[in-house]
N, C-alpha and C positions, 0 to 999 in steps of 0.2 A: 462612323457618322457618315450617312450616305450624301450624295450631293442635293438631293431633295431636302434633306432636314438642315445641312448646312444654309441651303438658300433660304430656307424660313428665318435662321438667326440673323442671317445678312438684311433680309427684309425688315426685320422688326428694327435694326438701327437705322435704316433709311427712312422711316417715317417722318414727315415734316412736323416739329411742334411736339414728337413724343421723345422726350428725354430718358436719361438713365434712371430716374426715378420711378417715371411711369412704366418704362420698360420692363424693371424688376417688378413692380406691382403687378403688371400682367402676368408676368411667369409665375408669382406666389399664386395668383389667382386659377389659373388655366394649366399651369405646367408648361409643357414645351413650346416654341414658338409655332409649332404647327397647330397646337391645340388653340392657339389665341386666334390664328386665321380661320380655324373650323367653327369658331364660337359664333352664335347668333348675335345680331344687331342689339338685341336687348338685353343680351348676357353683357356685350362689352360696354353699353350705356350704364348699366349699373356698376361697372367697376370703373369707369374711368370719365363717365359723362357723354353727352350726346355727339358733342362737336369732335373730341377725339376718336370715339366709336366710328364717325361716320370717315375720318382721315385712314384709320386703320384698313376699313373695309375698300375704300377707293382708291387708295395710292398704288400706281403703277411703276413699281422700279423694275421690271423684269431686265432691261440691257443693263443698268447699274449692278445688278445681281449675277447676271452671266459673265459681266467683267470680273468680278471678285472671285467667281469661281474659277473662271480661266488663270487669274493671278496666282490662285492657290495650288493649281497643277504645276506651277513653274518649280523647278528645283529649288529647294531651300525655302520656299514659303509655305507659310500656315496660316490659317486663321482658327485661333485659339477661341473657344467658347466657355462660359460658365460650366456647361456640363462637360469639359476636357479636364482629364487628370492633369495636363500641362498647364491649365490656369494656374497664375502665380497666386497661391493661398493666402500669401501675406495681405493682398488688396482685399480679400473678403472682410479683413477687420478694420479697414479705413473707411475714408469718407467715399461715397458714389462710386464703387466698383464697375468698371466698363463691362457691358453685358458680353461684348467680344473683342479681341485684340488682333489686328493683322500683324504678324512676325516673320521677319526675314533673318534666317540664319538658325540660331542653336535655341530652340524654344525650351530645352530643359534648363537652360541658365535662368529661366523665370522663377524657379523653386530652389535655386542654388542660395546659399549665404551670402548677402551682399551689404554693399555701403554706398550710399548716395555721396558723389562729391560735386558741388555745385560753386558758381561764384561769377563774377564780374565778366561781361562779355568783352570790355575794354580793358583787359587786366595789365597789370605791370610784367615786365619780363621776371622778376623774382616771383611773382604770384603763380605764373604759369609754371615757371622750376619747380615750385613748391607742390602745385597740383600735380604735375607730371611723377616727382619723387615719392610723395605720398601713395598715389594711385598704384605706381610700381609695387612698392613695400606691402601694402594691403593685398593687392592682388597675388603676389607672390605667397603671402600667407594664406590664401584662400578665398578671399572674400572677391565676389564679383563686383564690379566697378559700376555704377548707374549713373550716367548724366544725362543730358539734353541734346547734344550734338551742336550747341552753340560755340560760337568764335570765344577765345580766352580761356577761361579755367575748364570748361565743359570739355572743349576740345584737347586740352593737354592732359586732363585725367584720363579721357578714353586713350589717348597714345601712350600713356603710362603703363595701363592695364593691358593693351595689346602684346601679344607673343606669351603670355601667361596661360595657364589652364583654366584659371578662373575667367580670363577674359573681361569683357565689358558689355553691356547693355545701352543703348541709345534710345531714350524716350523721344519723339519727337512730334511736333505739332503739326505735320502736314500728313497727307496721305502715305501710306508706305511706300508708293511709286514715285513719290517726289521728294528732292532733298532740298533742305534749306539750312543754312546758306549755301548758295553754290559753291563757295571757296572749301565747302567740307566735303566736298562729292567725293574725292579719293578716301578720305578718311571713312565716310560712311560706307564706300566698298569694303575696306578692311574689315570694318565692323560686321558687317553682314557676312563675310567669310569666315572670321574668327570668332564672332561674337553674335550679337543679335540688334538689329533695328525692330522697335515696337513703337505701333501706334494705333490708337482706337479710331480714328478720323477714317472716314470712307476713302475709297481710292480717289485720287484726281483732287483731294481738298487741298487749297493753296495755302500758303502761310498766312492766315487770319490771325491778327494780334491778340485774339480773344482765346485761341487755341493754346497758347503757350503757357498762359496760368492755369488752364485746364489739365495740361500734362503734368504739371507740377506734382500733381497729387499722385500720379502714377509712381514718377522718381522718389518721392518721398514713401510711398506706401511699401515699395518691392524691398528697401532696404532694412538692415537692422538698426541703421543709423545715417545721420545726415552731417557731413564735413561742409562746412563753409569756409572757403581758401580767402578770398577777396570779397567785399561786397559794399556797395555805397549804401547811405542810411536809408533809401527807399528802393534797394535793390530787390528785383523779383526772387532773388535766392533768399530773402528772409520770407518769402511766403512758403517755400518749399521747406525752410527750416520749421516753421511754425506748424506745417502740416505733418511734419515727421514727428514732431513734439506730441500735437495732439493724438497721433496713432499710438504714442507710448513708444517709439524710438528715442534713440539718444541723439542730442546734437551736440556738434563738436564745432570749433571754430579756431583759426589760425589768428593770432593778434597782430598786429602791426604797428607802424608809428603813429601816434596822437595827431601827428600832422597830416597824414595822409588821407583823402577822402573815400579810399579803396579799403580802408580799415573800419571806417564808422560802423559799417552794417556789423561786422565781426564784433567789434567792441560793445555795441549795443546788445548782441546776442549773449555775449559773455555776463553782461551785466544783469540779463533776465535768466542766466542759470545754465547757459551753454557751458561746456567743459572746454576749457582754454587747453590747448594742445600745441606742442612745437615738435612732437615726433610721433611716427605712425605708431611706435610701441604705447604710446598714452592710448590712442583708440582702441588697441587689441588688448591692453589691460583694462579697460573701461568695460569691454565688450566680453570679458573673460574667454578671449578666442585663444585658443591654441592653434600656433601656426602649423600649415601642413608639412612645411620645410622643418625638420628638427633643428634645434639650433646646434653649433658645433661643439665637439668635445673640449674639455678642459686645455688639453694640448694644443690643438688647433687655435683655440682663443688666444692663447698665450703667444704664439707664433704669429697671430694677426695683429698683436697689441702695437708693434711698433709701425706697421703698416698704417692702421688707423690714427695713431698719433702723427705720422707724416702727413696725412689727409687732412686733419684737423676739422673743424666743423663751417668751413666756407666751401664755396665750389672751388674744385681744383681741376685743372686738365692735366693729361697724363704724361704731358712733357715736363710739366712742373713736377709732377709726382715722381717722375723720374729722376729728374735733378735732385729731390728732397731725400729719396732712398739710396741712389746711386745704382738702380736697377734697370736693365733695359726694358724696352716698351712689352716685348713677348712676355718675359717673366713676370711683369706687374700684371698683364692682363690674364694669365692664368691665376695669379692671386686674387684679383679682384671679382671673378666670375663667382666663385663661392660663396663671398660675402655678399655679391648681390643677390644670389639665390636665396640665401639665410636671411635676406631683407635689412642687411644690416648697412649698406650704402646703396645708393642708386645712382644709374647712370642717366645722366640729363643729355639734351640737345648739345651739338656741339663738341662730343666727346669729354664733356665734363663729368665730374663724380662728387656727389655729396653724402656725406656720412649721415645716418639715420638713428645710431644707437648712442 
């Protein structure tokens, strides 16, 4: 795509009052964006009415277009349009697919098998640990983890998937040149290096409250399913789960205490038909997903049984595990790494481990 062609795509998305539905109607009627801007006023009026036709012909966005084109020339940056092969095809089946996406990082991840993990911004420590562990196991199995870069569950899920080949995609509610919240700036940098940051909003767009529910449809649309880890009864995560269900994707929820407000949303989803899960294997089984890493052979599994038994099903640090098994830390790490790669355990912050099978 030439700069002139790309400029026309960007210009189409910058016209005030011309939203996604109208943009797609114009594309269906006239073809490529350049054809829209070459059309007569009468033809535009017939397609979208006189008021919008006037806006299409009169809006001057030269400075913003130049900024977008310069951004796209920077290493690792791309503007992916509906006409590009790298446009996430799963979004075409969902609600209101964006005409273009600003992508910083690995744009090929947008068409890889993926799973959304979402939840509360004010998550509990256990909720964050669960999000990290599930994301690590699912990413090790080959599923790219998609979330929204928010504090709490989102950030924990992104961190769990970093370092794996499947990696993680963060769909943000600002322009791709801005990061919100500021506390996740370093995490965003790592995601841009190893995974991808994605936004449909024009460069420079601030963190407007209306943008975050809009970006949820992209989070839901890219994945084959959506896992809600923790959510209050009126959490925005439930919007993402509903959008995933509406697009035909599976919805999963981790249960919690009946007394915890952080579990109310998950329990509501389970009552409405979401699959209750307590291991990553539950999700892989429901998706009929074969992990990229093969399961260990019978001999290896038998040798690992005492170690898994010593680990138990609660969080356990290396020193405690060393005491239980009477193995030195170095020997333990050599045994734990293959189990982690096989998705049978997950390493959590603070050097703790959790059994997943």
